[in-house]
KOLMARVEX-819036 format. One record per residue (C-alpha): residue in three letters; x negated, y negated, z negated; residue number from 1. Coordinates in Angstrom, 1 decimal, decimal comma, padded with zeros to 4 digits. Example, Ala and Ser with C-alpha at 12.3 -4.5 7.8 and 13.67 -1.06 7.14 Angstrom:
// residues 2
+------+--------+--------+--------+-----+
: type :   east :  north :     up : seq :
+------+--------+--------+--------+-----+
:  Ala : -012,3 :  004,5 : -007,8 :   1 :
:  Ser : -013,7 :  001,1 : -007,1 :   2 :
+------+--------+--------+--------+-----+
This chain:
// residues 299
+------+--------+--------+--------+-----+
: type :   east :  north :     up : seq :
+------+--------+--------+--------+-----+
:  Unk : -216,4 : -323,7 : -131,9 :   1 :
:  Unk : -217,4 : -323,0 : -128,4 :   2 :
:  Unk : -220,6 : -323,3 : -126,5 :   3 :
:  Unk : -220,8 : -323,4 : -122,7 :   4 :
:  Unk : -224,6 : -323,1 : -122,4 :   5 :
:  Unk : -227,1 : -320,4 : -123,1 :   6 :
:  Unk : -229,8 : -320,9 : -125,8 :   7 :
:  Unk : -231,4 : -324,3 : -125,7 :   8 :
:  Unk : -234,4 : -325,3 : -127,7 :   9 :
:  Unk : -233,2 : -327,2 : -130,8 :  10 :
:  Unk : -234,4 : -330,7 : -131,4 :  11 :
:  Unk : -236,5 : -331,4 : -134,5 :  12 :
:  Unk : -235,4 : -333,0 : -137,8 :  13 :
:  Unk : -237,4 : -336,1 : -136,8 :  14 :
:  Unk : -234,2 : -337,2 : -135,0 :  15 :
:  Unk : -232,5 : -337,5 : -138,4 :  16 :
:  Unk : -235,5 : -338,7 : -140,5 :  17 :
:  Unk : -237,1 : -341,9 : -141,4 :  18 :
:  Unk : -240,7 : -342,5 : -140,4 :  19 :
:  Unk : -241,7 : -341,2 : -143,9 :  20 :
:  Unk : -240,2 : -337,8 : -143,0 :  21 :
:  Unk : -237,4 : -338,2 : -145,5 :  22 :
:  Unk : -233,7 : -338,6 : -144,9 :  23 :
:  Unk : -231,4 : -341,6 : -145,8 :  24 :
:  Unk : -228,2 : -340,5 : -144,1 :  25 :
:  Unk : -224,7 : -341,7 : -144,4 :  26 :
:  Unk : -221,7 : -339,4 : -144,5 :  27 :
:  Unk : -218,4 : -340,7 : -143,0 :  28 :
:  Unk : -216,6 : -337,4 : -142,4 :  29 :
:  Unk : -214,1 : -337,6 : -145,2 :  30 :
:  Unk : -210,5 : -337,1 : -144,0 :  31 :
:  Unk : -207,6 : -336,5 : -146,5 :  32 :
:  Unk : -210,1 : -337,4 : -149,3 :  33 :
:  Unk : -210,5 : -340,8 : -147,8 :  34 :
:  Unk : -206,8 : -341,2 : -147,5 :  35 :
:  Unk : -206,6 : -340,4 : -151,3 :  36 :
:  Unk : -209,2 : -343,1 : -151,9 :  37 :
:  Unk : -207,2 : -345,7 : -150,1 :  38 :
:  Unk : -204,1 : -344,7 : -152,1 :  39 :
:  Unk : -206,0 : -345,1 : -155,3 :  40 :
:  Unk : -207,4 : -348,5 : -154,2 :  41 :
:  Unk : -204,3 : -350,0 : -152,6 :  42 :
:  Unk : -201,3 : -348,0 : -154,0 :  43 :
:  Unk : -200,4 : -347,1 : -150,4 :  44 :
:  Unk : -200,8 : -344,0 : -148,3 :  45 :
:  Unk : -202,5 : -345,3 : -145,1 :  46 :
:  Unk : -202,1 : -344,1 : -141,6 :  47 :
:  Unk : -204,7 : -342,5 : -139,3 :  48 :
:  Unk : -205,6 : -345,8 : -137,6 :  49 :
:  Unk : -206,6 : -347,3 : -140,9 :  50 :
:  Unk : -208,9 : -344,3 : -141,6 :  51 :
:  Unk : -210,5 : -344,6 : -138,2 :  52 :
:  Unk : -210,9 : -348,3 : -138,5 :  53 :
:  Unk : -212,7 : -347,9 : -141,8 :  54 :
:  Unk : -215,0 : -345,3 : -140,4 :  55 :
:  Unk : -215,9 : -347,4 : -137,4 :  56 :
:  Unk : -216,6 : -350,4 : -139,6 :  57 :
:  Unk : -219,0 : -348,3 : -141,7 :  58 :
:  Unk : -220,7 : -347,2 : -138,5 :  59 :
:  Unk : -221,1 : -350,7 : -137,2 :  60 :
:  Unk : -222,3 : -352,3 : -140,5 :  61 :
:  Unk : -224,0 : -349,6 : -142,4 :  62 :
:  Unk : -224,9 : -347,2 : -139,6 :  63 :
:  Unk : -227,8 : -349,2 : -138,2 :  64 :
:  Unk : -229,6 : -348,8 : -141,6 :  65 :
:  Unk : -229,1 : -345,0 : -141,8 :  66 :
:  Unk : -231,5 : -342,4 : -140,4 :  67 :
:  Unk : -228,6 : -340,2 : -139,6 :  68 :
:  Unk : -224,8 : -340,7 : -139,5 :  69 :
:  Unk : -222,2 : -338,0 : -140,0 :  70 :
:  Unk : -218,6 : -338,4 : -138,7 :  71 :
:  Unk : -215,7 : -336,2 : -137,7 :  72 :
:  Unk : -214,1 : -335,9 : -134,3 :  73 :
:  Unk : -210,6 : -336,8 : -135,4 :  74 :
:  Unk : -211,4 : -340,3 : -136,7 :  75 :
:  Unk : -214,2 : -341,8 : -134,7 :  76 :
:  Unk : -217,0 : -339,5 : -133,4 :  77 :
:  Unk : -216,2 : -340,2 : -129,8 :  78 :
:  Unk : -216,2 : -344,0 : -130,1 :  79 :
:  Unk : -219,3 : -344,0 : -132,3 :  80 :
:  Unk : -221,1 : -341,9 : -129,7 :  81 :
:  Unk : -219,8 : -343,7 : -126,6 :  82 :
:  Unk : -220,6 : -347,2 : -127,9 :  83 :
:  Unk : -224,0 : -346,2 : -129,4 :  84 :
:  Unk : -223,0 : -347,7 : -132,8 :  85 :
:  Unk : -225,7 : -346,0 : -134,7 :  86 :
:  Unk : -229,4 : -345,8 : -133,8 :  87 :
:  Unk : -230,1 : -342,8 : -136,1 :  88 :
:  Unk : -229,3 : -339,3 : -135,3 :  89 :
:  Unk : -225,5 : -338,6 : -134,8 :  90 :
:  Unk : -224,0 : -335,6 : -136,7 :  91 :
:  Unk : -220,6 : -334,2 : -135,8 :  92 :
:  Unk : -218,6 : -332,4 : -138,6 :  93 :
:  Unk : -217,3 : -329,1 : -137,3 :  94 :
:  Unk : -215,5 : -328,0 : -140,5 :  95 :
:  Unk : -211,7 : -327,4 : -140,6 :  96 :
:  Unk : -210,6 : -328,3 : -144,1 :  97 :
:  Unk : -208,0 : -326,5 : -146,1 :  98 :
:  Unk : -206,7 : -329,3 : -148,3 :  99 :
:  Unk : -203,4 : -330,3 : -149,8 : 100 :
:  Unk : -202,5 : -334,0 : -149,1 : 101 :
:  Unk : -203,4 : -335,1 : -152,6 : 102 :
:  Unk : -205,8 : -332,3 : -153,6 : 103 :
:  Unk : -209,4 : -331,3 : -153,2 : 104 :
:  Unk : -210,8 : -329,2 : -150,4 : 105 :
:  Unk : -210,2 : -325,6 : -151,3 : 106 :
:  Unk : -211,7 : -323,8 : -148,4 : 107 :
:  Unk : -213,1 : -324,4 : -144,9 : 108 :
:  Unk : -213,6 : -322,7 : -141,6 : 109 :
:  Unk : -215,3 : -323,6 : -138,3 : 110 :
:  Unk : -213,2 : -325,8 : -136,1 : 111 :
:  Unk : -213,2 : -323,6 : -133,0 : 112 :
:  Unk : -211,8 : -326,4 : -130,8 : 113 :
:  Unk : -215,1 : -328,3 : -131,0 : 114 :
:  Unk : -217,5 : -327,5 : -128,1 : 115 :
:  Unk : -221,0 : -327,9 : -129,5 : 116 :
:  Unk : -222,7 : -328,1 : -126,2 : 117 :
:  Unk : -220,3 : -330,9 : -125,1 : 118 :
:  Unk : -220,9 : -332,7 : -128,4 : 119 :
:  Unk : -224,7 : -332,5 : -127,7 : 120 :
:  Unk : -224,2 : -334,0 : -124,2 : 121 :
:  Unk : -222,1 : -336,7 : -125,8 : 122 :
:  Unk : -224,9 : -337,7 : -128,1 : 123 :
:  Unk : -224,8 : -335,5 : -131,2 : 124 :
:  Unk : -228,2 : -334,2 : -132,4 : 125 :
:  Unk : -226,7 : -332,1 : -135,2 : 126 :
:  Unk : -223,6 : -330,5 : -136,5 : 127 :
:  Unk : -222,5 : -330,0 : -140,1 : 128 :
:  Unk : -220,4 : -327,4 : -141,8 : 129 :
:  Unk : -219,1 : -327,7 : -145,3 : 130 :
:  Unk : -218,6 : -324,4 : -147,0 : 131 :
:  Unk : -216,8 : -324,0 : -150,3 : 132 :
:  Unk : -218,8 : -321,3 : -152,2 : 133 :
:  Unk : -217,1 : -319,1 : -154,9 : 134 :
:  Unk : -218,1 : -315,8 : -156,4 : 135 :
:  Unk : -214,9 : -314,1 : -155,3 : 136 :
:  Unk : -213,6 : -311,6 : -152,8 : 137 :
:  Unk : -214,1 : -314,0 : -149,9 : 138 :
:  Unk : -217,9 : -314,5 : -150,5 : 139 :
:  Unk : -219,0 : -312,3 : -147,7 : 140 :
:  Unk : -216,5 : -313,8 : -145,2 : 141 :
:  Unk : -217,9 : -317,3 : -146,0 : 142 :
:  Unk : -221,4 : -316,1 : -145,6 : 143 :
:  Unk : -220,5 : -314,7 : -142,2 : 144 :
:  Unk : -218,9 : -318,0 : -141,3 : 145 :
:  Unk : -222,1 : -319,9 : -142,2 : 146 :
:  Unk : -224,2 : -317,5 : -140,2 : 147 :
:  Unk : -222,0 : -318,0 : -137,2 : 148 :
:  Unk : -222,4 : -321,8 : -137,5 : 149 :
:  Unk : -226,2 : -321,7 : -137,7 : 150 :
:  Unk : -226,3 : -319,3 : -134,7 : 151 :
:  Unk : -223,8 : -321,5 : -132,7 : 152 :
:  Unk : -225,8 : -324,7 : -133,3 : 153 :
:  Unk : -229,0 : -323,0 : -132,2 : 154 :
:  Unk : -227,4 : -321,7 : -129,0 : 155 :
:  Unk : -226,1 : -325,2 : -128,2 : 156 :
:  Unk : -229,4 : -327,0 : -128,9 : 157 :
:  Unk : -228,2 : -328,8 : -132,0 : 158 :
:  Unk : -229,7 : -329,0 : -135,5 : 159 :
:  Unk : -227,5 : -327,3 : -138,2 : 160 :
:  Unk : -226,7 : -329,0 : -141,4 : 161 :
:  Unk : -225,1 : -326,5 : -143,8 : 162 :
:  Unk : -223,4 : -327,9 : -147,0 : 163 :
:  Unk : -222,7 : -325,6 : -149,8 : 164 :
:  Unk : -220,3 : -326,8 : -152,5 : 165 :
:  Unk : -220,0 : -324,4 : -155,5 : 166 :
:  Unk : -216,7 : -324,2 : -157,3 : 167 :
:  Unk : -215,3 : -321,9 : -159,9 : 168 :
:  Unk : -212,9 : -319,1 : -159,2 : 169 :
:  Unk : -209,4 : -320,1 : -160,1 : 170 :
:  Unk : -208,7 : -319,3 : -163,7 : 171 :
:  Unk : -212,4 : -319,1 : -164,6 : 172 :
:  Unk : -213,2 : -322,8 : -164,9 : 173 :
:  Unk : -213,9 : -322,6 : -168,6 : 174 :
:  Unk : -217,0 : -320,3 : -168,2 : 175 :
:  Unk : -218,3 : -321,9 : -165,0 : 176 :
:  Unk : -222,0 : -322,5 : -165,0 : 177 :
:  Unk : -222,3 : -325,3 : -162,5 : 178 :
:  Unk : -226,1 : -325,4 : -162,1 : 179 :
:  Unk : -226,4 : -321,6 : -161,8 : 180 :
:  Unk : -223,6 : -321,5 : -159,2 : 181 :
:  Unk : -225,3 : -324,3 : -157,2 : 182 :
:  Unk : -228,5 : -322,4 : -157,2 : 183 :
:  Unk : -226,8 : -319,1 : -156,1 : 184 :
:  Unk : -224,9 : -320,9 : -153,3 : 185 :
:  Unk : -228,2 : -322,4 : -152,1 : 186 :
:  Unk : -230,1 : -319,2 : -152,3 : 187 :
:  Unk : -227,5 : -317,4 : -150,2 : 188 :
:  Unk : -226,6 : -320,1 : -147,7 : 189 :
:  Unk : -230,0 : -321,7 : -147,2 : 190 :
:  Unk : -231,4 : -318,2 : -146,8 : 191 :
:  Unk : -229,6 : -318,2 : -143,5 : 192 :
:  Unk : -232,2 : -320,8 : -142,4 : 193 :
:  Unk : -230,1 : -323,8 : -141,2 : 194 :
:  Unk : -232,2 : -326,7 : -140,0 : 195 :
:  Unk : -231,2 : -328,6 : -143,2 : 196 :
:  Unk : -229,4 : -327,7 : -146,4 : 197 :
:  Unk : -227,1 : -330,1 : -148,2 : 198 :
:  Unk : -226,8 : -329,5 : -151,9 : 199 :
:  Unk : -224,8 : -330,8 : -154,9 : 200 :
:  Unk : -226,7 : -332,7 : -157,5 : 201 :
:  Unk : -226,9 : -330,4 : -160,6 : 202 :
:  Unk : -225,0 : -331,6 : -163,7 : 203 :
:  Unk : -223,2 : -334,1 : -161,5 : 204 :
:  Unk : -226,1 : -336,4 : -161,9 : 205 :
:  Unk : -224,9 : -337,2 : -165,5 : 206 :
:  Unk : -228,1 : -336,4 : -167,4 : 207 :
:  Unk : -231,5 : -338,0 : -168,0 : 208 :
:  Unk : -233,7 : -338,1 : -164,9 : 209 :
:  Unk : -236,2 : -335,7 : -166,3 : 210 :
:  Unk : -233,5 : -333,2 : -167,0 : 211 :
:  Unk : -232,1 : -333,6 : -163,5 : 212 :
:  Unk : -235,6 : -333,2 : -162,1 : 213 :
:  Unk : -236,0 : -329,9 : -164,0 : 214 :
:  Unk : -232,7 : -328,6 : -162,6 : 215 :
:  Unk : -233,6 : -329,7 : -159,1 : 216 :
:  Unk : -236,9 : -328,0 : -159,3 : 217 :
:  Unk : -235,1 : -324,8 : -160,1 : 218 :
:  Unk : -232,9 : -325,4 : -157,1 : 219 :
:  Unk : -235,9 : -326,2 : -154,9 : 220 :
:  Unk : -237,4 : -322,8 : -155,7 : 221 :
:  Unk : -234,6 : -320,9 : -154,0 : 222 :
:  Unk : -234,2 : -323,1 : -150,9 : 223 :
:  Unk : -236,6 : -322,1 : -148,0 : 224 :
:  Unk : -235,7 : -325,0 : -145,7 : 225 :
:  Unk : -235,7 : -328,8 : -146,0 : 226 :
:  Unk : -232,8 : -330,0 : -148,2 : 227 :
:  Unk : -231,0 : -333,1 : -149,2 : 228 :
:  Unk : -228,4 : -334,0 : -151,9 : 229 :
:  Unk : -224,8 : -335,2 : -151,5 : 230 :
:  Unk : -223,1 : -337,8 : -153,7 : 231 :
:  Unk : -219,7 : -336,3 : -154,3 : 232 :
:  Unk : -219,2 : -335,8 : -158,0 : 233 :
:  Unk : -221,9 : -338,3 : -159,0 : 234 :
:  Unk : -221,1 : -341,7 : -160,4 : 235 :
:  Unk : -222,2 : -344,4 : -158,0 : 236 :
:  Unk : -224,5 : -346,1 : -160,5 : 237 :
:  Unk : -226,1 : -342,7 : -161,3 : 238 :
:  Unk : -226,9 : -341,8 : -157,8 : 239 :
:  Unk : -230,2 : -343,6 : -157,2 : 240 :
:  Unk : -231,8 : -341,8 : -160,2 : 241 :
:  Unk : -230,3 : -338,5 : -159,1 : 242 :
:  Unk : -231,8 : -339,0 : -155,6 : 243 :
:  Unk : -235,2 : -339,9 : -157,2 : 244 :
:  Unk : -235,0 : -336,8 : -159,4 : 245 :
:  Unk : -234,2 : -334,5 : -156,6 : 246 :
:  Unk : -236,9 : -335,9 : -154,3 : 247 :
:  Unk : -239,5 : -335,6 : -157,1 : 248 :
:  Unk : -238,5 : -332,0 : -157,3 : 249 :
:  Unk : -238,8 : -331,2 : -153,6 : 250 :
:  Unk : -235,8 : -332,6 : -151,8 : 251 :
:  Unk : -236,3 : -334,5 : -148,6 : 252 :
:  Unk : -233,6 : -337,2 : -149,3 : 253 :
:  Unk : -229,9 : -337,6 : -149,1 : 254 :
:  Unk : -226,8 : -337,4 : -147,0 : 255 :
:  Unk : -224,2 : -339,5 : -148,9 : 256 :
:  Unk : -221,0 : -341,3 : -148,5 : 257 :
:  Unk : -219,1 : -342,3 : -151,6 : 258 :
:  Unk : -222,2 : -343,6 : -153,5 : 259 :
:  Unk : -222,6 : -346,1 : -150,6 : 260 :
:  Unk : -219,2 : -347,3 : -149,6 : 261 :
:  Unk : -216,5 : -346,1 : -152,0 : 262 :
:  Unk : -215,9 : -349,4 : -153,8 : 263 :
:  Unk : -215,2 : -351,3 : -150,5 : 264 :
:  Unk : -212,2 : -349,0 : -149,6 : 265 :
:  Unk : -209,2 : -351,3 : -149,2 : 266 :
:  Unk : -211,2 : -354,5 : -149,1 : 267 :
:  Unk : -209,6 : -357,5 : -147,3 : 268 :
:  Unk : -212,9 : -358,5 : -145,7 : 269 :
:  Unk : -214,3 : -355,1 : -145,1 : 270 :
:  Unk : -217,2 : -356,0 : -142,8 : 271 :
:  Unk : -218,5 : -358,6 : -145,3 : 272 :
:  Unk : -218,2 : -356,3 : -148,2 : 273 :
:  Unk : -220,1 : -353,5 : -146,4 : 274 :
:  Unk : -222,9 : -356,0 : -145,6 : 275 :
:  Unk : -223,1 : -357,4 : -149,1 : 276 :
:  Unk : -222,5 : -354,2 : -151,1 : 277 :
:  Unk : -223,1 : -351,0 : -149,1 : 278 :
:  Unk : -226,1 : -352,0 : -147,0 : 279 :
:  Unk : -228,2 : -353,1 : -150,0 : 280 :
:  Unk : -227,4 : -349,8 : -151,7 : 281 :
:  Unk : -228,5 : -347,8 : -148,7 : 282 :
:  Unk : -231,6 : -349,9 : -148,3 : 283 :
:  Unk : -232,5 : -349,2 : -152,0 : 284 :
:  Unk : -231,8 : -345,4 : -151,6 : 285 :
:  Unk : -234,0 : -345,4 : -148,4 : 286 :
:  Unk : -236,8 : -347,0 : -150,4 : 287 :
:  Unk : -236,5 : -344,2 : -153,1 : 288 :
:  Unk : -236,6 : -341,6 : -150,3 : 289 :
:  Unk : -239,7 : -343,1 : -148,8 : 290 :
:  Unk : -241,5 : -343,2 : -152,1 : 291 :
:  Unk : -240,5 : -339,8 : -153,5 : 292 :
:  Unk : -239,1 : -337,4 : -150,9 : 293 :
:  Unk : -241,0 : -334,4 : -149,6 : 294 :
:  Unk : -241,3 : -335,0 : -145,8 : 295 :
:  Unk : -239,2 : -332,4 : -144,0 : 296 :
:  Unk : -242,2 : -331,1 : -142,1 : 297 :
:  Unk : -244,2 : -330,4 : -145,3 : 298 :
:  Unk : -241,7 : -327,7 : -146,3 : 299 :
+------+--------+--------+--------+-----+
């Protein structure tokens, strides 16, 4: 992750927010995970062109309704930026993912081949780094990686979106306290003061809304910056209530992918399915954000 410019004043989160001050953003930066979704939906392992085509379709059909749009360089960022497909703030993913072809993301690093200053000149207003958080011997190294990311974004004049995903140490899954780990990851990573922190929904969103709101309130207490929730690990039909619970507890909205478009993967008429399924979902989520989210600048 290189930067060819000296420190530049960072833009404000208004570039990613709705007029309400909340965030209704779409994540389209999945890579091997998206290939796995295609395999599950179609029974076939698709090529890179299929992945890129899907991402660009989401950008064209769903992107205009999003306050921000996240995409990776390998499968579409340059075209989305060059063609101005999304009116909201454009976010470039700068994480290098360590992931087996058919497995989950196990670890991440900063993709040092991405020039942040060049991405800003191309049209990005923010960069995002996914960090897998575990209470293991690599905890300090990951913290240093996150700090370098926040620092690099600031120097390049980009907003920093830091995503912490808490996972158990291998062999210790049975005793893993998910909500506590999510809080500890947030306390540590959001304490680095990224522009925006992206958090998991406690309990996978699989609990009554009041229970989720209680857990999200505990999470809110340890996050000193504006924050949003992601949708991975949450059932699609549960996500609106999860967003509402998080926003009631202090979150400023969401940056979500699967909860919006996962069931149209492999569709024969993709554009039509995105318009009839995914867009209404995003519009509903945006309404929840407008009604319940804490405006980012009220943090």
